[in-house]
C-alpha positions in Angstrom: 0.1 0.0 -0.1 2.0 3.1 -1.4 1.2 6.2 1.3 1.5 9.7 -0.2 3.8 12.7 0.7 2.1 15.8 1.1 3.2 19.3 1.9 1.4 21.0 4.3 1.6 24.9 4.6 0.3 27.0 7.8 -2.4 29.3 7.8 -1.3 33.2 8.9 -0.4 33.0 12.9 1.9 30.4 11.7 3.9 27.0 12.1 1.5 26.3 15.5 1.5 23.2 17.2 -2.2 22.8 15.6 -0.6 22.4 12.1 2.0 20.3 13.8 -0.4 18.1 15.3 -2.5 18.2 12.3 0.7 17.2 10.3 1.3 14.9 12.9 -2.1 13.0 12.3 -1.7 12.0 9.0 2.0 11.0 9.3 0.5 8.5 12.4 -1.9 7.0 9.4 1.8 6.3 7.1 1.5 9.5 5.3 4.2 11.4 4.3 3.8 15.2 5.6 6.6 18.1 5.0 5.6 21.4 6.9 7.8 24.3 6.1 7.7 27.1 8.5 6.9 30.5 5.4 7.4 32.8 8.8 10.8 31.9 9.5 9.9 30.5 13.2 7.2 33.5 14.2 3.9 32.3 15.3 0.9 34.7 16.7 -2.0 34.4 19.0 -4.0 36.5 16.9 -5.5 36.1 12.6 -5.4 39.8 12.5 -1.7 40.6 13.2 -0.8 37.1 11.6 -2.6 38.7 8.2 -0.4 41.9 9.5 2.8 40.6 9.0 2.6 38.4 6.0 1.6 42.1 3.9 4.5 42.9 5.8 6.3 40.3 4.4 4.5 40.3 0.9 2.2 37.7 -0.7 5.0 37.0 -3.2 7.4 36.6 -1.1 5.1 33.6 0.8 4.5 32.3 -2.8 8.1 32.2 -3.5 9.2 30.5 -0.6 6.4 28.4 -0.7 7.7 26.9 -4.3 11.3 26.7 -2.6 10.2 24.9 0.0 8.5 22.4 -2.8 12.0 22.4 -4.6 13.7 19.0 -3.2 10.5 17.1 -3.2 9.1 14.8 -5.7 6.5 16.2 -8.2 4.1 13.0 -7.5 2.7 15.2 -3.9 -0.1 16.7 -2.8 0.4 20.0 -1.9 -2.1 21.0 1.2 -2.9 24.1 3.1 -4.5 26.3 5.9 -6.0 29.7 4.6 -2.5 31.2 3.8 -0.8 28.2 2.6 -3.6 27.9 0.5 -1.7 30.1 -1.8 1.5 28.7 -2.2 -0.7 25.0 -2.6 -3.2 26.4 -4.9 -0.6 27.2 -7.4 1.8 24.4 -6.7 -1.1 22.1 -7.4 -1.8 24.1 -10.3 1.5 24.6 -11.7 4.2 21.7 -10.8 3.5 19.3 -13.0 2.9 16.0 -11.9 0.6 16.9 -8.8 -1.8 14.5 -7.0 -4.5 16.1 -5.4 -4.7 19.3 -3.4 -6.3 19.6 0.2 -7.4 23.6 0.8 -8.4 23.9 4.0 -10.5 27.6 4.9 -9.5 29.0 1.9 -9.8 29.1 -2.5 -8.6 31.2 -5.8 -9.8 32.1 -8.0 -9.1 28.7 -10.7 -7.8 31.3 -13.3 -5.8 32.2 -11.1 -2.8 30.6 -11.3 -3.8 29.1 -14.7 -6.0 26.0 -16.4 -6.6 23.4 -12.9 -3.5 20.3 -14.4 -5.6 17.3 -15.5 -6.7 14.6 -13.7 -5.4 16.2 -10.4 -8.1 15.5 -8.3 -8.7 18.4 -4.7 -10.8 19.1 -1.5 -12.0 21.8 -0.1 -13.1 22.7 3.1 -14.6 25.9 5.0 -16.8 26.5 7.6 -20.2 27.8 5.7 -20.6 31.1 7.9 -16.9 32.0 7.4 -16.4 35.3 7.7 -13.5 35.2 5.8 -14.2 32.4 2.9 -17.9 34.7 2.8 -15.5 37.3 1.1 -14.6 35.8 -2.2 -13.1 32.1 -1.1 -16.6 30.0 -1.3 -17.4 31.0 -4.7 -14.1 30.4 -5.3 -14.9 26.9 -4.3 -18.2 27.1 -6.1 -16.1 27.8 -9.2 -13.9 25.1 -9.0 -15.7 22.4 -7.7 -18.4 22.9 -11.1 -14.7 23.2 -13.6 -13.2 20.3 -12.3 -13.6 16.7 -12.1 -13.2 15.8 -9.2 -13.3 18.7 -7.1 -16.0 18.3 -3.6 -16.6 21.2 -1.4 -17.4 20.3 2.0 -19.1 22.5 4.1 -19.3 22.9 7.7 -21.8 24.0 10.2 -20.0 27.9 11.4 -18.9 31.0 11.2 -15.0 29.2 12.9 -12.6 30.2 10.4 -9.0 27.7 11.4 -11.5 25.6 12.6 -8.9 22.2 12.6 -5.8 23.7 14.3 -6.0 22.3 17.8 -4.0 24.9 19.6 -6.5 28.3 18.2 -9.9 28.7 20.0 -11.3 28.2 15.9 -10.6 25.3 16.8 -14.2 22.3 15.8 -13.3 19.1 17.3 -15.6 17.4 15.7 -15.7 19.3 12.3 -12.2 19.1 12.5 -12.5 15.2 12.8 -14.4 14.9 9.8 -12.4 16.6 8.2 -9.5 14.9 8.9 -11.6 11.6 7.7 -12.5 13.1 4.9 -8.9 14.5 3.9 -7.6 10.4 4.7 -10.2 8.2 2.5 -9.0 11.2 -0.1 -5.3 10.4 0.3 -6.2 6.7 0.5 -8.2 6.9 -2.8 -5.4 8.4 -4.8 -3.5 4.9 -4.3 
């Protein structure tokens, strides 16, 4: 049974204990998970502070750090990201040849942002249906993606929390996060 290899990008609050715990849960089922730190060790307790830091560093720099993180890895991997991390994950899934899949948590960009979606690359998008962050365009982008891409699924969870899959943050929702993880493991299993 071949396990998947993933490149998992953290959200705007940095590479938190919750991001690392999520990666460890996937590793515990046999997958290889890389968790690059796009913030040089910085983490933020408030989302607004993390977003402010990302703006200061520059989104192009964060994208470039994401691209470099993929540099030494095989082509046939799954790109995953939490919120801000969706940006490099989706960009790599759409532009780096050989992607096996994309897992987009708490965010999504219009498919046109990074060029055409590669044929045969499945995707899962996970969001809360009343999350004010995703209602600013990400949910529309996700619905558009699912409409045009065979093998793309959008999962909406009831609630208004943004980073609900990060167990180290106040937004954590255990039942939604557990369901998300089950769906992710099923997605990875189906790639084999």
